[in-house]
C-alpha distance (Angstrom), angle and dihedral (degrees) to the residues before:
residue distance angle dihedral
W1 . . .
V2 3.77 . .
K3 3.77 128.3 .
F4 3.77 122.9 -167.9
E5 3.79 115.7 -150.4
E6 3.77 129.4 -171.2
K7 3.77 125.5 177.9
V8 3.77 129.6 -159.4
E9 3.78 110.1 -122.5
E10 3.80 122.1 -136.5
G11 3.76 113.0 -60.9
G12 3.79 92.2 26.3
E13 3.79 94.3 -109.9
R14 3.82 99.8 109.1
W15 3.75 134.7 44.6
S16 3.77 120.1 -143.7
K17 3.79 121.5 -121.4
P18 3.80 112.2 -82.6
H19 3.79 113.2 -94.5
V20 3.78 115.0 -145.1
S21 3.77 113.1 -157.0
T22 3.78 119.2 -170.5
L23 3.76 136.7 -169.0
T24 3.76 124.6 -141.6
L25 3.78 119.9 -119.3
H26 3.81 89.0 -114.0
S27 3.82 89.8 56.1
L28 3.79 90.7 52.2
F29 3.81 90.9 51.0
E30 3.82 89.6 50.1
L31 3.81 90.3 50.3
R32 3.81 91.4 49.3
T33 3.81 91.1 50.5
C34 3.80 92.0 49.2
L35 3.80 91.9 49.7
Q36 3.81 92.6 47.2
T37 3.80 98.9 45.0
G38 3.80 106.5 20.8
S39 3.79 133.4 81.9
I40 3.79 114.3 -92.4
L41 3.80 116.3 -160.2
L42 3.80 108.6 -178.1
D43 3.81 96.1 153.7
L44 3.79 99.0 43.9
E45 3.79 112.4 151.1
G46 3.77 102.9 -153.4
Y47 3.77 125.5 143.3
S48 3.79 100.2 179.7
L49 3.78 134.4 38.0
P50 3.84 94.6 -113.6
Q51 3.80 90.2 51.7
I52 3.82 91.5 49.6
V53 3.81 92.2 47.1
D54 3.82 90.8 50.5
E55 3.81 91.2 51.2
I56 3.81 92.7 48.1
V57 3.81 93.5 48.1
E58 3.81 92.1 46.8
R59 3.80 91.2 50.0
Q60 3.79 93.0 49.3
I61 3.80 90.6 49.3
S62 3.81 91.4 50.2
D63 3.83 90.3 47.6
G64 3.81 89.5 52.4
L65 3.81 93.5 -118.5
I66 3.80 94.7 122.6
S67 3.78 135.4 23.2
P68 3.84 118.3 -105.9
D69 3.81 90.8 -125.9
L70 3.83 89.1 64.2
R71 3.83 92.9 58.9
E72 3.81 96.3 100.1
K73 3.81 95.1 43.2
I74 3.80 94.3 48.8
S75 3.80 92.4 46.1
F76 3.80 89.9 49.4
V77 3.81 92.4 51.5
L78 3.81 94.1 46.3
L79 3.80 92.7 48.7
R80 3.81 96.3 45.5
K81 3.76 118.2 114.1
H82 3.78 107.1 -102.7
R83 3.79 125.4 -128.2
H84 3.77 126.1 -155.3
Q85 3.79 116.1 -127.5
T86 3.79 91.1 -131.7
K87 3.81 91.4 64.9
K88 3.79 122.0 82.5
P89 3.80 114.6 -92.7
I90 3.78 119.1 -105.6
H91 3.81 92.6 -123.3
R92 3.77 117.7 58.1
S93 3.76 118.3 -139.8
L94 3.79 119.8 -111.7
A95 3.81 88.9 -112.7
D96 3.82 90.9 57.5
I97 3.80 91.6 48.2
G98 3.83 90.2 49.8
K99 3.81 91.9 49.6
S100 3.80 93.3 50.6
S101 3.82 93.0 47.8
N102 3.84 91.6 48.0
A103 3.80 91.3 49.1
A104 3.81 90.8 52.3
S105 3.84 91.9 52.6
């Protein structure tokens, strides 16, 4: 599974060097498993994220992949605002709070 990519640089006069991206054999096996056992929704008519999440959760319940009592929890997790790990956490640790109060004294 190899894909060659070239991009036109600004001005359109030069092409970049081809970039060859590869997938590991393990990744291909994971993809095969997901395609064989997961829910595939190629014709999903969703115009908002909540609508798409509802359709996905309903399909996975009907396919027997998840339990109906997990519907609310899964929807909540999928609709939560994401945070990147590189950003500072919302909650400061007790050690950080202690350091800032000692520095102020």
